C-alpha positions in Angstrom: -5.1 32.4 7.9 -4.2 33.2 4.4 -3.5 30.6 1.8 0.1 31.6 1.7 1.0 29.2 4.4 0.2 26.3 2.1 3.3 27.0 0.1 5.5 28.5 2.8 8.9 26.8 3.0 9.1 27.6 6.7 5.8 25.9 7.4 6.9 22.9 5.4 10.1 22.5 7.5 8.0 22.7 10.7 5.7 20.0 9.4 8.7 17.8 8.5 10.1 18.3 12.0 6.7 17.3 13.4 7.0 14.0 11.4 10.4 13.3 13.0 9.1 14.1 16.5 6.0 11.9 15.9 8.1 8.9 14.9 10.6 9.5 17.7 8.2 9.8 20.6 5.9 7.1 19.4 8.7 4.6 19.2 10.8 5.8 22.2 8.8 3.7 24.8 9.4 0.6 22.7 13.0 1.1 21.7 14.7 3.2 24.4 15.4 1.8 27.8 14.6 4.1 30.8 17.8 4.8 32.7 18.4 6.2 36.2 21.1 8.4 37.5 21.9 6.9 40.9 25.0 6.4 43.0 26.0 3.3 45.0 25.9 3.5 48.8 22.9 5.8 48.9 19.2 5.0 49.3 17.0 5.0 46.1 14.7 8.0 45.9 12.2 6.0 43.7 11.0 2.6 42.8 13.1 1.2 40.0 11.2 -1.2 37.8 12.0 -3.2 34.8 11.0 -1.4 31.6 10.3 -4.6 29.7 11.0 -8.3 29.7 14.8 -8.5 30.1 17.4 -10.9 31.1 19.1 -10.5 34.5 22.6 -11.3 33.3 24.1 -11.5 36.7 21.4 -13.8 38.0 21.6 -15.8 34.8 25.4 -16.2 35.3 24.9 -17.3 38.9 22.3 -19.8 37.8 24.6 -21.1 35.1 27.5 -21.5 37.5 25.3 -23.3 40.1 24.2 -25.7 37.4 27.8 -26.3 36.3 28.7 -27.0 40.0 25.9 -29.5 40.3 27.5 -31.6 37.5 29.3 -34.6 39.1 32.8 -35.2 37.9 32.9 -37.8 35.1 35.2 -40.8 35.7 36.4 -43.3 33.1 37.1 -46.9 34.0 40.2 -47.8 32.0 41.2 -51.5 31.4 45.0 -51.1 32.0 45.4 -54.9 32.5 48.2 -54.7 35.1 48.2 -58.6 35.3 50.1 -58.5 32.0 52.7 -56.4 33.7 53.0 -59.1 36.4 53.2 -61.8 33.7 56.2 -59.9 32.2 57.9 -59.7 35.6 57.6 -63.4 36.2 58.8 -64.2 32.7 61.9 -62.1 33.3 62.5 -63.7 36.7 62.3 -67.2 35.2 64.8 -66.2 32.4 67.3 -64.5 34.6 67.3 -66.9 37.5 68.1 -69.8 35.1 71.1 -68.0 33.8 74.1 -69.3 35.7 76.5 -66.9 34.0 75.0 -64.0 36.0 76.1 -63.7 39.6 73.5 -63.3 42.3 74.6 -59.8 43.1 74.3 -58.8 39.5 70.8 -60.3 39.4 69.8 -58.2 42.4 71.1 -55.1 40.7 69.3 -55.9 37.5 66.0 -56.5 39.4 66.5 -53.3 41.4 66.7 -51.3 38.1 64.4 -53.2 35.7 61.4 -53.8 37.9 60.6 -50.1 38.6 61.5 -49.2 35.1 59.0 -51.9 33.7 56.2 -50.1 35.6 57.0 -46.8 34.0 57.4 -48.3 30.5 54.1 -50.2 30.9 52.2 -46.9 31.5 54.1 -45.1 28.7 53.4 -47.9 26.2 49.7 -47.8 27.1 49.5 -44.0 26.7 51.3 -44.2 23.4 49.2 -47.0 22.0 45.9 -45.2 22.8 46.8 -41.7 21.7 44.5 -40.6 19.0 41.8 -43.2 20.0 38.4 -41.6 20.2 37.8 -43.3 23.6 40.8 -41.6 25.1 41.3 -37.8 24.9 44.7 -36.3 25.6 43.6 -34.9 28.9 42.4 -38.3 30.1 45.7 -40.0 28.9 47.7 -37.4 30.8 45.5 -38.0 33.9 46.1 -41.8 33.6 49.9 -41.3 33.3 50.1 -38.9 36.2 47.9 -40.9 38.6 49.4 -44.2 37.9 52.9 -42.9 38.4 51.9 -41.0 41.5 50.5 -44.2 43.0 53.4 -46.5 42.0 54.4 -49.1 44.7 57.9 -49.2 46.0 59.1 -52.7 46.5 61.2 -53.1 49.7 65.0 -53.5 49.2 65.2 -57.0 50.8 62.7 -58.3 48.3 65.3 -57.8 45.5 67.8 -60.0 47.4 65.2 -62.8 47.7 64.2 -62.9 44.0 67.4 -64.6 42.6 66.9 -67.6 44.9 63.5 -68.5 43.5 63.3 -71.7 41.5 61.4 -72.2 38.3 58.7 -74.2 40.2 58.3 -71.6 42.8 58.0 -68.8 40.2 55.4 -70.8 38.3 53.3 -71.3 41.4 53.7 -67.6 42.4 52.8 -66.5 38.8 49.4 -68.2 39.0 48.6 -66.9 42.4 49.8 -63.4 41.8 48.0 -63.0 38.4 44.8 -64.3 39.8 44.9 -61.9 42.8 45.7 -58.9 40.6 43.0 -59.8 38.1 40.5 -60.2 40.9 41.3 -56.9 42.6 41.4 -54.9 39.4 37.9 -56.1 38.6 36.5 -53.3 40.8 36.8 -49.6 40.0 39.9 -48.3 41.8 40.4 -44.6 42.4 43.2 -45.4 44.9 45.4 -48.4 44.3 46.3 -48.6 48.1 42.8 -49.7 48.8 43.3 -52.9 46.8 46.9 -53.4 48.1 45.6 -53.8 51.7 43.7 -56.9 50.6 46.6 -58.6 48.9 48.0 -60.2 52.1 44.7 -61.8 53.0 44.3 -63.2 49.5 47.8 -64.5 49.4 47.5 -66.2 52.8 44.3 -67.9 51.5 46.2 -69.2 48.4 47.8 -72.5 47.6 51.3 -71.1 48.4 52.7 -72.8 51.5 56.2 -71.3 51.7 56.5 -68.1 53.7 59.2 -66.7 51.4 57.1 -67.2 48.2 54.0 -65.7 50.0 56.0 -62.6 51.0 57.5 -62.1 47.6 54.2 -62.6 45.6 52.6 -60.1 48.0 55.1 -57.4 47.1 55.0 -58.1 43.4 51.1 -58.1 43.4 51.1 -54.8 45.2 53.6 -53.5 42.7 51.4 -54.5 39.8 48.2 -53.0 41.2 47.3 -49.5 39.9 44.2 -47.3 39.8 41.7 -47.9 36.9 39.2 -45.1 37.6 40.3 -41.7 36.3 38.8 -38.2 36.2 37.9 -37.3 32.7 38.4 -33.5 32.9 37.4 -32.8 29.3 34.2 -34.7 29.5 33.4 -33.1 32.8 34.0 -29.6 31.4 31.9 -30.4 28.3 29.1 -31.6 30.6 29.4 -28.4 32.7 29.3 -26.3 29.5 26.1 -28.0 28.4 24.7 -27.5 31.8 25.4 -23.8 31.5 24.0 -23.6 28.0 20.8 -25.5 29.0 20.2 -23.2 32.0 17.3 -20.9 31.0 18.0 -17.2 31.4 16.7 -15.5 34.4 14.1 -13.1 33.0 12.8 -10.0 34.8 9.2 -9.3 33.7 8.1 -5.8 32.8 7.0 -3.9 35.8 9.0 -6.0 38.3 10.4 -3.8 41.1 14.1 -4.2 41.2 14.8 -1.6 43.8 12.2 -0.2 46.2 12.1 3.4 47.2 14.3 3.9 50.2 16.3 0.7 49.7 20.1 1.1 50.0 21.8 0.8 46.6 24.6 -1.6 47.4 27.5 -2.4 45.1 25.8 -5.7 44.2 22.4 -4.0 43.4 24.3 -1.3 41.5 26.1 -3.9 39.4 22.7 -5.6 38.8 21.1 -2.4 37.6 24.1 -1.8 35.3 23.8 -5.3 33.9 20.1 -4.6 33.1 21.1 -1.3 31.3 19.2 0.8 33.7 22.0 3.2 34.6 22.9 6.3 32.7 26.3 6.4 31.1 27.9 7.8 28.0 26.6 5.0 25.9 23.0 5.6 27.0 22.7 8.3 24.4 23.5 6.0 21.5 20.0 4.5 21.4 18.5 8.0 21.3 20.8 8.8 18.4 19.8 5.6 16.6 16.1 6.2 17.1 16.5 9.8 15.8 18.3 8.4 12.7 15.5 5.9 12.2 12.9 8.6 12.5 14.7 10.7 9.9 14.8 7.7 7.6 11.1 7.3 7.9 10.6 11.0 7.0 13.0 10.6 4.0 10.8 7.9 2.6 7.7 10.2 2.7 9.6 13.3 1.6 11.3 11.6 -1.3 8.0 10.4 -2.7 6.4 13.8 -2.3 9.3 15.6 -4.0 9.3 13.1 -6.8 5.6 13.3 -7.4 5.6 17.1 -7.2 8.4 17.4 -9.8 6.3 15.4 -12.3 3.4 17.8 -12.6 2.1 21.1 -11.4 -1.1 19.4 -10.4 0.8 17.1 -8.0 2.7 20.1 -6.6 -0.6 21.7 -5.7 -1.9 18.4 -4.4 1.0 18.0 -2.0 1.2 21.4 -0.5 1.5 22.1 3.2 -2.2 21.5 3.8 -2.0 18.0 2.5 1.3 17.4 4.4 -0.4 18.5 7.6 -3.3 16.2 6.9 -0.9 13.3 6.2 0.8 14.1 9.6 -2.6 13.9 11.4 -3.4 10.6 9.7 -0.1 9.2 10.9 -0.8 10.6 14.4 -4.2 8.9 14.6 -2.9 5.6 13.2 0.0 5.5 15.6 -2.2 6.6 18.5 -4.6 3.7 17.7 -1.7 1.3 17.7 -0.4 2.6 21.0 -3.8 2.2 22.7 -4.1 -1.4 21.5 -0.5 -2.1 22.5 -1.4 -1.1 26.1 -3.7 -4.1 26.3 -1.1 -6.6 25.3 0.4 -8.9 27.8 2.7 -12.0 27.7 -0.3 -14.2 28.1 -2.3 -12.4 25.4 0.2 -11.0 22.8 -2.3 -11.6 20.0 -4.4 -8.7 21.1 -2.2 -6.6 18.9 -3.9 -8.0 15.9 -7.0 -6.0 16.9 -5.2 -2.7 16.0 -6.7 -0.8 13.0 -3.3 -0.6 11.3 -4.8 -0.2 7.9 -6.9 2.8 8.9 -4.1 5.2 7.9 -3.7 3.6 4.5 -7.5 3.7 3.8 -7.6 7.4 4.7 -4.6 8.3 2.5 -6.2 6.4 -0.4 -9.5 8.3 -0.1 -8.1 11.7 0.8 -4.7 11.9 -1.0 -3.3 9.4 -3.4 -3.1 5.6 -4.0 0.7 5.7 -4.7 1.3 7.6 -1.5 -0.8 5.1 0.4 1.4 2.3 -0.9 4.5 4.1 0.3 3.0 4.8 3.7 1.8 1.1 4.0 5.5 0.2 4.1 6.1 2.5 7.0 2.9 1.4 8.9 4.1 -2.2 8.6 7.5 -1.3 10.2 5.8 0.8 12.9 3.5 -2.0 13.9 6.3 -4.5 14.0 8.0 -2.3 16.6 5.1 -1.2 18.6 3.6 -4.7 19.1 6.9 -6.4 19.6 6.8 -8.3 23.0 10.3 -9.8 22.7 13.2 -8.1 24.5 15.8 -9.8 22.3 14.8 -8.1 19.0 13.6 -4.8 17.7 11.0 -6.0 15.2 8.2 -8.6 15.3 7.5 -9.1 11.7 4.4 -11.2 12.3 2.6 -7.9 12.9 4.5 -6.2 10.1 3.5 -8.9 7.6 -0.1 -8.7 8.6 -0.1 -4.9 8.4 1.4 -5.0 4.9 -1.1 -7.6 3.7 -4.2 -5.8 5.0 -2.9 -2.4 3.8 -2.6 -3.5 0.3 -5.9 -5.3 0.5 -7.5 -2.0 1.6 -5.8 -0.1 -1.2 -7.3 -2.3 -3.9 -10.7 -2.6 -2.1 -11.3 1.0 -1.5 -9.7 2.6 -4.6 -12.1 5.1 -6.2 -14.7 4.5 -3.5 -17.9 6.5 -4.3 -20.1 5.3 -1.5 -19.6 5.0 2.3 -20.8 1.4 2.0 -17.6 0.8 0.0 -15.6 1.5 3.2 -17.5 -1.2 5.0 -16.9 -3.6 2.2 -13.2 -2.7 2.3 -13.2 -3.4 6.1 -14.6 -6.9 5.4 -11.8 -7.4 2.9 -9.3 -6.3 5.5 -10.8 -8.7 8.0 -10.6 -11.6 5.6 -7.0 -10.9 4.5 -5.9 -10.2 8.0 -7.3 -13.4 9.3 -5.8 -15.4 6.4 -2.3 -13.8 6.9 -2.4 -14.5 10.7 -3.5 -18.0 10.2 -0.7 -18.6 7.7 1.8 -17.4 10.2 0.4 -19.7 12.9 0.4 -22.7 10.7 3.9 -22.2 9.4 5.4 -21.5 12.8 5.1 -23.3 16.1 1.4 -24.2 16.3 -0.2 -22.9 19.5 -3.3 -24.3 21.2 -6.7 -24.4 19.5 -8.0 -21.6 21.8 -5.1 -19.3 20.9 -5.6 -19.9 17.2 -9.3 -19.0 17.4 -8.6 -15.9 19.5 -5.8 -14.7 17.2 -7.9 -15.1 14.0 -10.9 -13.5 15.8 -8.9 -10.4 16.8 -7.5 -10.0 13.3 -11.0 -10.2 11.8 -12.4 -7.7 14.4 -9.5 -5.4 13.6 -10.7 -5.1 10.0 -14.2 -4.1 11.1 -12.9 -1.7 13.6 -10.8 -0.1 10.8 -13.9 0.4 8.7 -15.8 2.0 11.6 -13.0 4.4 12.4 -12.5 5.4 8.8 -16.2 6.1 8.3 -16.2 8.2 11.5 -13.0 10.1 10.6 -13.8 11.0 7.0 -16.2 13.9 7.9 -13.6 15.3 10.2 -10.9 15.5 7.5 -13.4 16.7 4.9 -14.5 19.6 7.1 -11.1 20.4 8.8 -9.0 20.4 5.6 -11.7 21.1 3.0 -11.0 17.8 1.4 -13.2 16.9 -1.6 -13.3 13.1 -1.4 -15.2 10.9 -3.8 -17.7 10.2 -1.1 -18.2 14.0 -0.5 -18.6 14.5 -4.2 -21.3 11.8 -4.4 -23.1 13.5 -1.5 -23.0 16.9 -3.3 -24.4 15.4 -6.5 -27.6 14.5 -4.7 -30.5 16.4 -6.4 -32.0 17.0 -3.0 -29.1 19.4 -2.1 -30.6 22.8 -1.4 -28.6 24.5 -4.2 -29.4 21.9 -6.8 -33.1 22.0 -5.9 -33.0 25.8 -6.2 -31.3 25.4 -9.6 -34.0 22.9 -10.8 -37.0 24.9 -9.6 -35.9 28.4 -10.4 -33.8 27.8 -13.5 -34.8 24.5 -15.1 -33.0 25.4 -18.4 -29.7 26.0 -16.6 -30.2 22.8 -14.6 -30.6 20.8 -17.8 -27.6 22.6 -19.3 -25.6 21.8 -16.2 -26.5 18.1 -16.3 -25.4 17.9 -20.0 -22.1 19.7 -19.2 -21.6 17.2 -16.4 -22.0 14.3 -18.8 -19.6 15.8 -21.3 -16.9 16.9 -18.8 -16.9 13.6 -16.9 -16.3 11.7 -20.1 -13.5 14.0 -21.2 -11.8 14.1 -17.8 -11.7 10.3 -17.5 -10.3 10.0 -21.0 -7.2 11.9 -19.9 -6.9 10.6 -16.4 -8.4 13.7 -14.6 -11.0 13.6 -11.9 -14.2 12.8 -13.8 -16.4 12.8 -10.7 -15.1 16.3 -9.7 -15.9 17.6 -13.3 -19.5 16.2 -13.1 -20.3 17.6 -9.7 -18.5 20.9 -10.5 -20.6 21.1 -13.7 -23.8 20.8 -11.6 -22.8 23.9 -9.6 -20.8 25.9 -12.1 -23.8 28.1 -13.1 -25.5 28.3 -9.7 -25.0 32.1 -9.9 -27.6 32.3 -12.7 -30.3 31.7 -10.1 -30.0 35.3 -9.0 -31.2 36.6 -12.4 -32.4 33.6 -14.3 -34.3 35.5 -17.0 -31.2 37.1 -18.4 -29.8 33.7 -19.6 -31.0 32.3 -22.8 -31.6 28.7 -21.6 -34.3 30.1 -19.2 -36.0 32.4 -21.7 -38.7 30.1 -23.1 -41.9 31.9 -24.1 -40.6 35.4 -23.1 -38.6 38.2 -24.7 -34.9 38.5 -24.2 -34.4 41.3 -21.7 -31.0 42.1 -23.1 -32.7 43.5 -26.2 -33.8 46.5 -24.2 -30.9 47.3 -22.0 -27.4 48.7 -22.4 -24.8 46.2 -23.6 -22.5 47.2 -20.8 -25.2 46.4 -18.3 -25.9 43.1 -20.0 -22.2 42.3 -19.8 -22.2 43.1 -16.1 -25.2 40.9 -15.5 -23.7 38.0 -17.5 -20.2 38.1 -15.9 -21.7 38.5 -12.5 -23.1 34.9 -12.4 -19.6 33.5 -11.8 -18.9 35.8 -8.8 -22.5 35.3 -7.5 -22.1 31.5 -7.8 -18.9 31.6 -5.7 -20.6 33.6 -3.0 -23.6 31.2 -2.9 -21.3 28.2 -2.8 -19.4 29.8 0.1 -22.5 30.4 2.0 -23.4 26.7 1.7 -19.9 25.5 2.6 -19.3 23.9 -0.7 -15.6 22.8 -1.0 -13.1 25.2 -2.6 -12.4 23.0 -5.7 -16.0 23.2 -6.8 -16.0 26.9 -6.1 -12.9 27.2 -8.2 -14.7 25.5 -11.1 -17.6 28.0 -10.8 -15.2 30.9 -10.7 -12.8 29.8 -13.4 -14.9 28.0 -16.0 -15.2 31.2 -18.1 -11.7 32.4 -17.4 -11.2 35.8 -19.0 -13.1 35.0 -22.2 -14.4 37.7 -24.4 -18.2 38.5 -24.7 -18.1 39.3 -28.4 -21.9 39.7 -28.9 -22.3 42.5 -26.4 -19.0 44.2 -27.4 -20.1 44.4 -31.1 -23.5 45.4 -30.0 -22.0 48.3 -28.0 -19.8 49.2 -31.0 -22.8 49.3 -33.2 -24.8 51.5 -30.8 -21.9 53.9 -30.4 -21.5 54.1 -34.2 -25.2 54.7 -34.7 -25.0 57.5 -32.1 -22.0 59.0 -33.8 -19.9 58.6 -30.6 -16.4 57.5 -30.1 -16.3 54.2 -28.1 -15.1 54.8 -24.5 -14.5 51.1 -23.9 -12.2 48.4 -25.1 -12.4 44.6 -25.5 -11.0 44.1 -22.0 -14.1 45.8 -20.6 -16.1 43.0 -22.1 -14.2 40.1 -20.6 -14.9 37.9 -17.6 -12.9 38.9 -14.6 -11.3 35.4 -14.3 -9.2 33.9 -13.1 -8.3 31.6 -15.9 -8.6 27.9 -15.3 -6.0 26.7 -12.8 -6.7 23.0 -13.0 -7.5 20.5 -15.7 -10.9 20.0 -14.3 -11.8 23.7 -14.4 -10.6 23.9 -18.0 -12.5 20.8 -19.1 -15.8 22.1 -17.5 -15.2 25.5 -19.3 -14.7 23.8 -22.7 -17.7 21.4 -22.1 -19.8 24.4 -21.2 -19.1 26.1 -24.5 -19.6 23.0 -26.5 -23.0 22.2 -24.9 -24.3 25.7 -25.4 -23.0 25.8 -29.0 -24.6 22.4 -29.9 -27.9 23.4 -28.3 -27.9 26.5 -30.6 -27.8 24.4 -33.7 -31.1 23.2 -35.1 -30.0 20.1 -37.1 -26.2 19.8 -36.6 -24.2 17.3 -38.6 -21.2 15.3 -37.4 -18.9 17.5 -39.4 -20.4 20.7 -37.9 -20.0 19.3 -34.4 -16.4 18.2 -35.0 -15.5 21.6 -36.5 -17.3 23.5 -33.8 -15.5 21.6 -30.9 -12.1 22.1 -32.6 -12.9 25.8 -33.0 -13.9 26.2 -29.4 -10.7 24.6 -28.2 -8.5 26.5 -30.6 -10.1 29.8 -29.7 -9.5 29.1 -26.0 -6.0 28.1 -26.7 -5.3 31.1 -28.9 -6.9 33.4 -26.3 -4.5 32.1 -23.6 -7.4 30.7 -21.5 -5.5 27.3 -21.0 -2.1 28.8 -20.2 -2.5 28.4 -16.4 -3.4 24.7 -16.4 -1.2 21.8 -17.5 -3.3 20.4 -20.3 -1.1 19.2 -23.2 -2.0 19.3 -26.9 -2.3 15.5 -26.9 -4.8 15.7 -24.1 -6.7 18.5 -25.8 -7.0 16.3 -29.0 -8.3 13.4 -26.9 -10.8 15.8 -25.2 -12.0 16.9 -28.6 -12.5 13.4 -29.7 -14.4 12.3 -26.6 -16.5 15.4 -26.6 -17.5 14.7 -30.2 -18.4 11.1 -29.4 -20.4 12.1 -26.3 -22.2 14.9 -28.0 -23.3 12.5 -30.8 -24.5 10.1 -28.2 -26.5 12.7 -26.3 -28.0 14.6 -29.2 -28.2 11.6 -31.5 -31.8 12.2 -32.7 -31.0 15.8 -33.8 -27.8 15.1 -35.8 -28.0 14.8 -39.5 -25.9 12.1 -41.1 -24.6 12.0 -44.7 -26.9 10.3 -47.2 -24.6 7.3 -47.7 -24.8 6.3 -44.0 -27.2 3.5 -43.6 -29.9 3.4 -40.9 -28.2 0.5 -39.1 -24.9 2.4 -38.9 -26.8 5.4 -37.5 -28.1 3.3 -34.7 -24.6 2.0 -34.1 
């Protein structure tokens, strides 16, 4: 496939769609309830199981109602003190019977009206006096009033005719007996006053009253005064039933429980139960899908916004985040989510902490090493949200931020532990850091929240620690896959390529020792210059090692390899010399390809000369043509490297460092001024010749490169450099 796909808008849109699909389908099993299209009154064609722990609302409601029905009615014993009503009656009888001005018939009429009215007033006064009292709510007072009135005793008519004939002595004896009887009978809880009234006659007959008339009258008056004192407190009963409903635990259906077996008839009751569990398809069943799709798009927007912002800041970032890198990022997300899903399958209600074993920081570590630290920080935020959804075991919420918090902590620990890793052992060290931080974060959650048993604490911390080690193992195993599949040049790969035992470097050392030494010097110079401006110094060093590998095809034609021998260019045509010289870049690329060296190093080998001009051979050809009296049939363009020009900062820096090292080596006893002037001239010539027009080096960066190159050259060639006379020996050493 051609490289055009890496910058194709169509391919980019496809990759963005794949991100949305990845988020959607990875979260769907955890967020979307599985629904069924069934009809009541027909047999089920499949087993219908609960998709997760969920509340059976109908069964819960039935359990709540049953608990409420088991609550016994609450009764209140109210001290109405009806003996005081009887005292009032006897006081009135004594007063009125002593009044000779009132006729007996008038007294009968008065008693017929006042005695029933006194009963009603007694209750009304009690209700009014206790309204607003905390001990008596309005419902209870209404119940008292209604029950007492409903159980009022009707005194026989003949009794009213007997009352006026009672003397003061008789009334006094009757008062004592009646009050004692009422007080005694009201000492027990009375729901029905009639129960107590049946005992009045027996108590009166056993009293000190001897006259039949007084016994009969006091019986009627006592029965009249008796009233219920045990009343149903509806409000307290309702409150108790509400509490019983609230304290009834919900009926939970566990994940995997079969609600309807295949072949069972779906009755109206079963259908309603399925509807209550949200297992039936309806118009609203598409709303969760829409919400999940929106959530997936939001996840994508987080990634896309960062990539667009980073790409707009520099051309280097635009190349770094092309479709190839976006595809690699998608694969990293796929592998990280897949690892989470596999671990989530082993979770259960008895062992939810197994989720801490998941290598959730694996994706972050891969992004740091293969792409970018800032992008890894952004993606860590998404991994934290994904883990809080995937490992959530609660049906009442979408996120379990215990897992999200741990993922965030270990992701950032991994970023800072593995940043600029140059050895594979660094990954293992980062894994240990992830284990320690993961264990600490989980332990902090356990100690802050509801403390589980000792065994669960140990198991949880152990799983979190093991998760960090598993993360390191997976990252070490996956790194070669990404390096080969996507041609990624990680720091680890660069360190491997810098090994002198690599076949190409051994070939360079044994066949062209001068070029090998030159390449090492260029590596020192370019690495220092690159790190000074924030470019990839390790890439410059390793690229320098391989940049002249093409010289191994014709080593004797390059001056650094011509010790103790004549220069073969002295005896051949300048055009042929030019062809041999410029061919080393193309030959180097071919050799690097044959040994599967990553493209970024091949680019340095191909671009380090750009389209620079071979002045020496051009002027030699002009001189020969002039001596032969011929008109030159060539131009300056015929004596230029084929290019391309440097496309990256690293390629440009290696090219400048290559020229600087060769130029300094050509000087016998260079001075500091000569070195500084020579470096500035080389950079200015490249700039004027347009060799730096395709990379995004700024003038400020070029000035910094010149300064660092001067300091590095002085450090490398210190013994050969002549210092001004006024510089003291100690200063030279400094």
